[in-house]
BATORNU-197896 format. One record per residue: x, y, z of N, C-alpha, C in turn. Coordinates in steps of 0.2 Angstrom, whole numbers, padded with zeros to 4 digits, always signed. Atoms other than C-alpha are relative to their C-alpha. Last residue first. Layout:
XYZXYZXYZ ...
***
This chain:
+0000+0005-0005-0081+0064-0073-0007-0002+0002 -0003+0006+0003-0080+0074-0089-0001-0006+0005 +0005+0002+0005-0091+0087-0082+0002-0006-0004 +0005+0002-0004-0080+0089-0066-0006-0003-0005 -0001+0006-0002-0065+0089-0078-0006-0003+0004 +0002+0004+0005-0071+0105-0086+0000-0008+0003 -0004+0000+0006-0070+0116-0071-0002-0006-0004 -0001+0007+0003-0082+0120-0057+0005+0001-0006 -0005+0001+0004-0080+0137-0048+0002-0007-0003 -0006+0003-0004-0090+0139-0032+0006-0002-0005 -0004-0005-0004-0102+0150-0041+0006-0002+0004 -0004-0004+0004-0106+0136-0053+0004+0005+0004 -0007+0002-0001-0112+0124-0039+0004+0005-0004 -0002-0004-0006-0129+0134-0039+0007-0002+0001 +0000+0003-0006-0131+0127-0057+0002+0004+0006 -0005+0005-0001-0134+0139-0071+0000-0003+0007 +0000+0004-0006-0148+0149-0077+0005-0005+0000 +0002+0007+0001-0143+0162-0090+0000-0004+0006 +0007+0000+0003-0143+0181-0090-0002-0007-0001 +0000-0004+0006-0124+0182-0088-0007-0001-0003 -0006-0002+0002-0125+0169-0074+0000+0003-0007 -0001-0003+0007-0141+0167-0065+0007+0002-0001 -0001-0008+0000-0142+0155-0051+0000+0002-0007 -0003-0004+0005-0148+0137-0049+0001+0007+0001 -0002-0006-0002-0152+0122-0038+0003+0004-0005 +0006-0004+0000-0160+0107-0046+0001+0007+0002 +0002-0003+0007-0145+0098-0053-0006+0005+0001 -0004-0005+0003-0138+0095-0036-0002+0004-0006 -0005+0003+0005-0153+0087-0029+0005+0005-0003 -0005-0004+0002-0165+0091-0014+0005-0004-0005 +0000-0001+0007-0180+0080-0015+0006+0004-0002 +0006-0003+0003-0177+0072+0002+0001+0002-0007 +0006+0004-0002-0160+0071+0010-0006+0002-0004 +0006-0003-0002-0144+0078+0002-0006-0005+0001 +0005+0001+0006-0129+0067+0003-0006+0003+0002 -0001-0006+0005-0117+0074+0016-0005+0000-0005 +0000-0007-0003-0121+0064+0032+0000+0006-0005 +0006-0002-0003-0126+0048+0024-0001+0007+0002 +0005-0002+0005-0111+0048+0013-0007+0002+0003 -0002-0007+0003-0099+0050+0028-0005+0001-0005 +0002-0005-0004-0109+0036+0037+0002+0007-0003 +0007+0000+0001-0107+0024+0022-0003+0006+0005 +0001-0003+0006-0088+0028+0022-0008+0001-0001 -0001-0007-0001-0088+0024+0041-0001+0004-0007 +0005-0002-0004-0096+0007+0037+0001+0008+0001 +0006-0001+0004-0084+0004+0023-0006+0002+0004 -0001-0006+0005-0069+0008+0033-0006+0001-0004 +0000-0006-0004-0075-0003+0048+0000+0006-0005 +0007-0001-0002-0079-0018+0036-0001+0007+0004 +0004-0002+0006-0062-0016+0028-0007+0001+0002 -0003-0006+0003-0053-0016+0045-0004+0002-0006 +0003-0005-0005-0064-0030+0053+0002+0007-0003 +0007-0001+0001-0060-0041+0038-0003+0005+0004 +0001-0004+0006-0041-0037+0038-0008+0001-0001 +0000+0003+0006-0038-0042+0056-0003+0004-0006 +0006+0004+0001-0042-0037+0073-0001-0003-0007 +0000+0006-0004-0024-0033+0078-0007-0004-0001 -0004+0005+0003-0023-0020+0064-0001-0007+0004 +0004+0006+0000-0037-0009+0071+0004-0006-0003 +0001+0002-0007-0025+0005+0076-0004-0007+0000 -0006+0002-0003-0018+0006+0058-0001-0002+0007 -0002+0006+0002-0035+0006+0050+0006-0003+0003 +0005+0005-0003-0041+0020+0061+0002-0007-0002 -0001+0001-0007-0026+0030+0057-0004-0005+0003 -0006+0003-0001-0028+0028+0039+0002-0002+0007 +0001+0006+0002-0046+0033+0040+0006-0005+0000 +0004+0004-0006-0042+0048+0050-0001-0007-0002 -0005+0001-0005-0029+0054+0037-0003-0004+0006 -0004+0005+0002-0042+0052+0023+0005-0002+0005 +0004+0006-0001-0055+0062+0033+0005-0006-0002 +0000+0001-0007-0042+0076+0034-0003-0007+0002 -0007+0002-0002-0039+0076+0016+0000-0002+0007 -0001+0006+0003-0058+0076+0013+0007-0003+0001 +0005+0004-0003-0061+0091+0024+0001-0008-0002 -0003+0001-0007-0045+0100+0018-0005-0005+0004 -0007+0004+0000-0050+0098+0000+0003-0001+0007 +0001+0007+0002-0068+0103+0003+0006-0004+0000 +0003+0003-0006-0063+0119+0013-0002-0008-0002 -0005+0001-0005-0051+0124-0001-0003-0004+0006 -0005+0005+0003-0064+0122-0015+0005-0002+0006 -0005-0003+0005-0077+0132-0005+0005-0006-0002 -0007+0000-0002-0092+0124+0004+0005+0002-0005 -0003-0006-0001-0109+0130+0000+0007+0000+0002 +0001-0002-0006-0119+0114+0001+0003+0007+0002 +0007-0002-0001-0119+0112-0017-0003+0002+0006 +0000-0006+0003-0100+0112-0017-0008+0003+0000 -0002-0005-0005-0101+0098-0004+0000+0007-0003 +0005-0001-0006-0112+0088-0015+0003+0005+0005 +0006-0003+0003-0101+0091-0031-0005+0001+0006 -0002-0007+0000-0085+0087-0020-0006+0004-0003 +0000-0003-0006-0093+0070-0016+0001+0008+0000 -0006+0001-0004-0096+0066-0034-0001+0003+0007 +0001+0004-0006-0114+0065-0040+0006-0001+0004 -0002-0005-0005-0114+0079-0053-0001-0004+0007 +0005-0002-0004-0115+0068-0069+0003+0005+0006 -0001-0005-0004-0105+0063-0084-0006+0002+0004 +0004-0006+0002-0106+0046-0092+0001+0006+0005 -0005-0005+0002-0091+0034-0088-0004+0006-0002 -0004-0002-0006-0102+0021-0078+0005+0006-0002 -0006+0003+0000-0114+0021-0093+0004+0002+0006 -0005-0004+0003-0131+0026-0088+0006-0004-0001 +0000+0002+0007-0146+0015-0084+0005+0004-0004 +0004-0005+0004-0150+0025-0068+0000-0002-0007 +0007+0001-0003-0143+0010-0057-0005+0004-0004 +0002+0006+0003-0127+0010-0068-0008-0001+0002 +0001+0000+0008-0125+0028-0065-0002-0006-0003 +0005-0005+0001-0127+0027-0046-0002+0000-0007 +0006+0003-0002-0116+0012-0045-0006+0004-0001 +0001+0005+0005-0102+0021-0054-0007-0004+0001 +0002-0004+0005-0104+0036-0042-0001-0005-0006 +0006-0003-0002-0102+0025-0027-0003+0003-0006 +0004+0005+0000-0087+0016-0034-0008+0002+0001 +0001+0003+0006-0079+0032-0038-0005-0006-0001 +0004-0005+0003-0082+0040-0021-0001-0003-0008 +0007+0000-0002-0076+0025-0012-0005+0004-0004 +0004+0006+0002-0061+0023-0022-0007+0000+0002 +0002+0001+0007-0056+0041-0021-0003-0006-0002 +0004-0005+0002-0058+0041-0002-0002+0000-0007 +0007+0002-0001-0050+0024+0001-0005+0006-0002 +0003-0003+0006-0033+0027-0006-0008-0001+0000 -0004-0006+0003-0023+0026+0010-0004+0002-0006 +0002-0006-0003-0037+0014+0018+0004+0007-0003 +0007-0002+0001-0035+0001+0005-0002+0007+0003 +0000-0003+0007-0016+0001+0007-0007+0003-0002 -0002-0007-0001-0019-0001+0026+0001+0003-0007 +0005-0004-0003-0030-0016+0023+0002+0007+0000 +0005+0000+0005-0018-0025+0011-0005+0005+0003 -0002-0005+0006-0003-0021+0022-0006+0001-0005 +0006+0001+0005-0011-0029+0038+0001+0005-0006 +0002+0007+0001+0004-0032+0049-0005-0001-0005 +0004+0001+0006+0013-0015+0050-0001-0008-0001 +0003+0006+0001+0020-0010+0067-0005-0001-0006 +0006-0001+0004+0032+0004+0066-0003-0006-0002 +0003-0007+0000+0045+0007+0078-0006+0001-0004 +0000-0003-0006+0055-0008+0072-0002+0007+0001 -0002-0007+0000+0049-0016+0056+0001+0002+0008 -0005+0000-0004+0047-0035+0057+0003+0007+0001 +0001+0002-0007+0030-0036+0051+0005+0001+0004 -0002-0006-0005+0033-0026+0035-0001-0002+0007 +0001+0003-0007+0033-0041+0022+0003+0006+0005 -0006-0001-0005+0031-0031+0006-0002-0003+0007 -0004+0006+0001+0018-0037-0007+0006+0000+0005 +0003+0006-0001+0005-0025-0001+0004-0006+0000 +0001+0000-0008+0017-0010+0000-0004-0006+0002 -0007+0002-0003+0023-0014-0018-0001+0000+0007 -0002+0007+0001+0005-0015-0024+0006-0002+0003 +0005+0004-0003+0000+0002-0016+0002-0008-0001 -0002+0000-0007+0016+0011-0022-0005-0005+0004 -0007+0004+0000+0012+0005-0040+0002+0000+0007 +0001+0007+0001-0006+0011-0038+0006-0005+0000 +0003+0003-0006-0001+0027-0031-0002-0007+0000 -0006+0000-0005+0011+0030-0046-0003-0003+0007 -0005+0005+0001-0003+0026-0058+0005-0001+0005 +0003+0007-0002-0016+0036-0050+0004-0005-0001 +0001+0000-0007-0005+0052-0051-0003-0007+0003 -0006+0002-0002-0001+0048-0069+0000-0001+0008 -0002+0007+0002-0019+0047-0073+0007-0002+0003 +0004+0005-0004-0022+0063-0063+0001-0007-0002 -0002+0001-0007-0008+0073-0071-0004-0005+0004 -0007+0001+0001-0011+0071-0090+0003-0001+0007 -0001+0007+0000-0029+0070-0086+0007-0002-0001 +0003+0003+0006-0029+0088-0081+0001-0008+0000 -0005+0005+0001-0017+0095-0067-0003-0004-0007 +0003+0007-0002-0027+0111-0068+0005-0005-0002 -0001+0006+0004-0018+0128-0068-0003-0006+0002 -0002-0003+0006-0020+0145-0060+0001-0005-0006 -0005+0003+0004-0031+0138-0047+0002+0004-0006 +0002+0001+0007-0040+0149-0035+0005-0003-0004 +0005-0005+0002-0039+0138-0025+0002+0007+0002 +0004-0001-0006-0023+0127-0024-0005+0006-0002 +0006+0003+0000-0016+0123-0041-0005+0001+0005 +0004-0003+0006-0002+0135-0043-0007-0003-0001 -0001-0008-0001+0007+0132-0026-0004+0003-0006 +0005-0003-0004+0000+0114-0027+0000+0008+0001 +0006-0002+0005+0012+0110-0041-0005+0003+0004 -0002-0005+0004+0027+0111-0029-0005+0002-0005 +0000-0006-0004+0018+0101-0016+0002+0006-0004 +0007-0002-0001+0014+0088-0029+0000+0007+0004 +0002-0002+0007+0032+0086-0034-0007+0003+0001 -0002-0007+0000+0036+0085-0015-0001+0003-0007 +0002-0004-0005+0025+0070-0012+0002+0007-0001 +0006-0002+0002+0029+0062-0029-0003+0005+0005 +0000-0004+0006+0047+0062-0026-0007+0002-0002 -0002-0007-0002+0044+0056-0008+0001+0005-0006 +0005-0002-0004+0035+0040-0015+0001+0008+0002 +0006-0001+0005+0047+0036-0029-0005+0004+0004 -0001-0006+0004+0062+0039-0017-0006+0002-0005 +0000-0006-0004+0054+0028-0004+0002+0006-0004 +0007-0002+0000+0051+0015-0018-0001+0006+0005 +0003-0002+0007+0069+0014-0023-0007+0003+0001 -0002-0006+0003+0075+0015-0005-0003+0002-0006 +0001+0001+0007+0066+0001+0003+0001+0006-0004 -0006+0000+0004+0074+0004+0020-0001-0002-0007 -0002+0007+0003+0059-0003+0029+0007+0000-0004 -0002+0004-0006+0058+0014+0039+0002-0007-0002 -0006-0003-0003+0059+0024+0023+0002-0005+0006 -0006+0002+0004+0047+0012+0014+0006+0003+0003 -0001+0008-0001+0034+0015+0028+0006-0003-0004 -0003+0001-0006+0037+0034+0027+0001-0007+0002 -0007-0002-0001+0035+0034+0009+0003-0001+0006 -0004+0005+0003+0019+0024+0009+0007+0002+0001 +0000+0006-0004+0011+0036+0021+0004-0006-0003 -0004-0001-0006+0018+0051+0012-0001-0006+0004 -0007+0001+0002+0011+0044-0005+0004+0001+0006 -0001+0007+0002-0007+0042+0002+0008-0001-0001 +0001+0004-0006-0007+0060+0010+0002-0008-0001 -0005-0001-0004+0001+0068-0005-0001-0004+0007 -0006+0004+0003-0011+0060-0017+0006+0001+0005 +0001+0007-0001-0026+0066-0007+0006-0004-0002 +0000+0001-0008-0019+0084-0007-0001-0007+0002 -0007-0001-0002-0015+0083-0026+0000-0001+0007 -0003+0006+0002-0033+0076-0030+0008+0000+0002 +0002+0006-0003-0041+0090-0020+0004-0006-0002 -0004+0003-0005-0031+0105-0025-0002-0007+0003 -0007-0002-0001-0044+0114-0035+0003-0003+0006 +0000-0007-0003-0060+0104-0038+0008+0002+0001 +0005-0004+0002-0064+0089-0049+0000+0007+0003 -0003-0007+0001-0049+0078-0048-0006+0004-0003 +0000-0005-0005-0058+0064-0040+0003+0006-0001 +0006-0002-0001-0061+0055-0056-0001+0005+0006 +0002-0004+0006-0043+0053-0062-0007+0003+0001 -0003-0007-0001-0039+0048-0044-0001+0004-0006 +0003-0003-0006-0052+0034-0044+0004+0007+0000 +0006-0003+0001-0047+0029-0062-0003+0004+0006 -0001-0005+0005-0030+0025-0058-0006+0004-0002 -0003-0005-0003-0035+0016-0042+0002+0006-0005 +0004-0004-0005-0048+0006-0050+0003+0006+0003 +0005-0004+0004-0037+0001-0065-0005+0004+0004 -0003-0005+0004-0023-0005-0055-0005+0005-0003 -0003-0005-0005-0033-0015-0043+0003+0006-0003 +0005-0004-0003-0043-0023-0057+0002+0005+0005 +0003-0005+0005-0028-0028-0066-0005+0005+0003 -0005-0005+0001-0020-0036-0051-0002+0005-0005 +0000-0004-0006-0036-0045-0047+0005+0006+0000 +0007-0004+0000-0038-0052-0064+0000+0005+0006 -0001-0005+0005-0019-0058-0064-0007+0005+0000 -0005-0005-0002-0022-0066-0047+0001+0006-0005 +0004-0005-0005-0038-0074-0052+0005+0005+0002 +0005-0004+0004-0029-0082-0067-0003+0005+0004 -0003-0005+0004-0014-0087-0056-0005+0004-0004 -0001+0004+0006-0026-0095-0043+0004+0005-0005 +0005+0000+0005-0026-0084-0027+0003-0004-0006 -0003+0000+0006-0018-0087-0010-0005+0000-0006 -0007-0001-0001-0027-0082+0006+0003+0001-0007 -0004+0002+0006-0046-0081+0005+0008+0002+0001 -0002+0007-0001-0056-0081+0022+0005-0002-0006 +0005+0005+0001-0066-0066+0016+0002-0007+0001 +0006-0003+0001-0050-0056+0016-0005-0005-0002 +0006+0002-0005-0037-0067+0023-0006+0003-0001 -0002-0001-0007-0022-0059+0015-0005-0002+0005 +0004-0004-0003-0030-0058-0002+0001+0001+0007 +0003+0002-0006-0015-0066-0011-0005+0006+0002 +0002+0007+0001-0007-0066-0028-0003-0002+0007 +0003+0001-0007-0005-0047-0031-0003-0008+0000 +0005+0004-0001+0007-0044-0045-0003-0001+0007 +0006-0003-0004+0018-0030-0049-0006-0004-0001 +0000+0002-0007+0034-0040-0053-0006+0003+0004 -0002-0006-0005+0038-0031-0069-0001-0002+0007 -0007+0000-0002+0040-0046-0081+0002+0006+0005 -0004+0004+0004+0024-0041-0089+0007+0000+0002 +0000+0007-0002+0014-0034-0075+0004-0005-0004 -0002+0001-0007+0019-0016-0077+0000-0007+0002 -0007-0001+0000+0018-0016-0096+0003+0000+0007 -0003+0005+0003+0001-0024-0095+0008+0001+0000 +0000+0005-0005-0005-0011-0083+0004-0006-0003 -0004-0002-0005-0001+0002-0096+0001-0005+0005 -0006+0001+0003-0010-0008-0110+0006+0002+0005 -0001+0007+0000-0025-0008-0099+0007-0002-0002 -0002+0002-0007-0024+0010-0096+0002-0007+0000 -0007-0002-0001-0023+0013-0115+0002-0001+0007 -0004+0005+0003-0039+0002-0117+0008+0002+0001 +0000+0006-0004-0048+0013-0104+0005-0005-0003 -0003-0002-0006-0044+0029-0113+0001-0006+0004 -0007+0000+0002-0049+0021-0130+0004+0002+0006 -0002+0007+0002-0066+0016-0122+0008+0000-0002 -0002+0005-0006-0068+0032-0113+0002-0006-0002 +0006+0003-0002-0067+0042-0130+0002-0004+0007 +0001+0007+0003-0053+0054-0133-0006-0003+0004 +0005+0004-0004-0055+0072-0127-0002-0006-0004 +0005+0003+0005-0043+0080-0140-0007-0003+0003 +0000-0004+0006-0031+0091-0130-0006-0002-0004 +0000-0007-0002-0033+0085-0112-0001+0004-0006 +0007-0001-0002-0037+0067-0119-0001+0008+0002 +0005+0000+0006-0021+0067-0129-0007+0002+0002 -0001-0006+0004-0011+0073-0114-0005+0000-0006 +0003-0005-0003-0019+0059-0103+0001+0007-0004 +0007+0001+0000-0015+0045-0115-0003+0006+0003 +0003-0002+0006+0002+0053-0117-0007-0001-0001 -0001-0007+0001+0006+0052-0099-0003+0002-0007 +0005-0003-0004-0001+0035-0097+0000+0007-0001 +0006+0002+0003+0011+0028-0110-0006+0004+0003 +0000-0003+0006+0026+0037-0102-0006-0001-0004 +0001-0007-0002+0021+0031-0085+0000+0004-0007 +0008-0001-0001+0019+0013-0092-0001+0007+0002 +0004+0001+0007+0037+0014-0099-0007+0001+0001 -0002-0005+0004+0044+0021-0082-0004+0000-0007 +0004-0006-0003+0035+0008-0072+0001+0006-0004 +0006+0001+0003+0043-0006-0083-0005+0006+0002 -0001-0002+0007+0060+0002-0079-0007-0001-0003 +0002-0007+0001+0054+0002-0061+0001+0002-0007 +0007-0001+0002+0054-0017-0062-0002+0007-0001 +0001+0000+0007+0073-0017-0062-0007+0001-0002 +0007+0000+0001+0074-0012-0044-0002+0000-0007 +0004+0002-0006+0091-0015-0037-0007+0000-0001 -0003+0007-0002+0100-0015-0054-0004-0003+0006 +0005+0005+0003+0088-0001-0059+0003-0007+0001 -0003+0005+0004+0098+0011-0048-0005-0006-0002 +0002+0007-0002+0087+0025-0042+0004-0004-0005 -0002+0002-0007+0094+0043-0041-0001-0007+0001 -0007-0003-0002+0094+0051-0059+0002-0004+0006 -0005+0003+0005+0080+0040-0067+0007+0002+0003 +0000+0008+0000+0068+0042-0052+0006-0002-0004 -0003+0002-0006+0072+0061-0049+0001-0008+0000 -0007-0003+0000+0068+0065-0067+0004-0003+0006 -0004+0005+0004+0053+0053-0067+0007+0003-0001 +0000+0007-0003+0045+0062-0052+0005-0004-0005 -0004+0000-0007+0049+0080-0058+0001-0007+0002 -0008-0001+0001+0044+0077-0076+0004+0000+0006 -0002+0006+0004+0027+0070-0071+0007+0000-0001 -0001+0005-0005+0025+0084-0058+0002-0007-0003 -0006-0002-0005+0027+0097-0071+0001-0005+0005 -0007+0001+0003+0017+0089-0085+0005+0001+0005 -0003+0007-0002+0002+0087-0073+0007-0001-0003 -0005-0001-0006-0001+0106-0075+0003-0007+0002 -0006+0005+0001-0008+0103-0093+0005+0000+0006 +0001+0006-0003-0025+0111-0090+0005-0006-0001 -0004+0006+0003-0022+0129-0093-0002-0006+0003 -0005+0002-0004-0037+0140-0087+0004-0006-0003 -0004+0006+0003-0048+0151-0097+0005-0002+0005 -0005-0002+0004-0059+0162-0085+0004-0006-0003 +0002-0006+0003-0076+0159-0077+0006+0003-0004 -0005-0004-0003-0076+0141-0072+0000+0006-0004 +0002-0004-0006-0093+0135-0077+0006+0003+0004 -0007+0001-0003-0088+0121-0090+0000+0005+0006 +0000+0007-0003-0106+0117-0097+0007+0000+0004 +0006+0001-0004-0111+0135-0102+0001-0007+0004 +0006+0000+0004-0093+0138-0108-0006-0001+0005 +0007+0000-0004-0077+0142-0099-0005+0000-0005 +0005-0006+0001-0062+0137-0110-0006+0000+0004 +0006+0003-0001-0049+0125-0104-0005+0005+0000 +0004-0001-0006-0035+0133-0112-0005-0005+0001 +0002+0007-0002-0021+0129-0124-0003+0001+0007 +0008+0000-0001-0020+0147-0131-0002-0007+0001 +0003+0004+0005-0002+0144-0138-0008-0001+0001 -0003-0002+0006+0006+0158-0128-0004-0004-0006 +0002-0007+0002-0005+0156-0113+0002+0002-0007 +0007+0000+0001-0002+0137-0113-0003+0007-0002 +0000+0003+0007+0017+0140-0115-0008-0001-0001 -0002-0005+0005+0016+0152-0100-0001-0002-0007 +0006-0005+0000+0006+0140-0089+0002+0005-0005 +0006+0003+0003+0018+0126-0093-0005+0005-0001 -0002+0001+0008+0033+0137-0089-0006-0003-0004 +0001-0006+0003+0024+0142-0072+0002+0000-0008 +0007-0001+0000+0023+0123-0068-0001+0007-0003 +0003+0002+0007+0041+0120-0073-0007+0002+0000 -0002-0004+0005+0049+0129-0058-0003-0001-0007 +0001-0007-0001+0039+0122-0044+0002+0005-0006 +0007-0001+0000+0039+0105-0051-0002+0007+0001 +0002+0001+0007+0058+0105-0054-0007+0001-0001 -0002-0005+0004+0061+0112-0037-0002+0000-0007 +0003-0006-0001+0050+0100-0028+0002+0006-0004 +0007+0001+0002+0056+0085-0036-0004+0007+0001 +0000+0000+0007+0074+0090-0033-0007+0000-0003 -0002-0007+0002+0072+0094-0015-0001+0000-0007 +0005-0004-0002+0063+0077-0012+0001+0007-0002 +0006+0002+0004+0075+0067-0022-0005+0005+0001 -0001-0004+0006+0090+0076-0013-0006-0001-0005 +0000-0008-0002+0083+0071+0004+0001+0003-0007 +0007-0002-0001+0080+0053-0002-0001+0007+0001 +0003+0000+0007+0098+0052-0010-0008+0002+0001 -0002-0006+0004+0105+0058+0007-0003+0000-0007 +0005-0005-0003+0096+0043+0016+0001+0007-0004 
***
């Protein structure tokens, strides 16, 4: 237990201390996300903040976890380093979506190759239990890639990705703590407290963005925690009844996944590439309605907590009922917030320096919103 407490404190301190260092280096080297006609934040902002919590999490993990008890975490560290450099290069040079995706596939390969991160069952979803090895591999890759990209794409306003990440990681961390799965409890709580240290500088108005450097790593860690959670038999825990691990893991990461899949479907329906830029994310819609970054982050984070609670309470009804309930509630959420009739995000505008820009601009968009 003392190792867990030390990991939390260490991660927070490292992240809290290194984030200003990253900001100062970015200032000195002019490594900014510059405001332009298409980037709409009004001052240059460093976009490498993810470096701080990447270093904090891996530092705590390497220092406090015995790889004899969890050898697969060595694969995780290798995949993390790869995903970190993919994000770093994208923050600096804006690599193509194809190269970025291939890099993610390679990172997942590092996790699944002798790493033990495989999903071989749907736990009764649609009546399916065990999966054929080929389908198991495909489903595992799909799970990792969807979660990684979901957190990459949800990082569109100050504080949102970090707060959603804290909720999911805290849920997994508490469960692993009760189960005495110490390596993954340390990983989860290291992420929670590293994100807390980072959010001091990322919460609105942000002094730094996590960038792809941070959002890809955040998605990777949560994907690993999700797969570990699903694969673990938690039915015998005292004081915490967990019988539907697959459904609960889905609930923990539901908001980013729901938003990403919805946006992808809209883009495909319009004949666009799923990776093209648009203004259809949930945070764009809330911004267009006049909500601030902080308000949106708290609304969606609170909604995520509610979804986890609902999934937990519905466990006796089985995975199919839980997934159906989450999808139904997600649909209701979309129906409530998406503009009705002719109103569209792109149509509302104000004047900025004599030029017409989106109404959303006054709420402080940043570069990643146009990349996503």
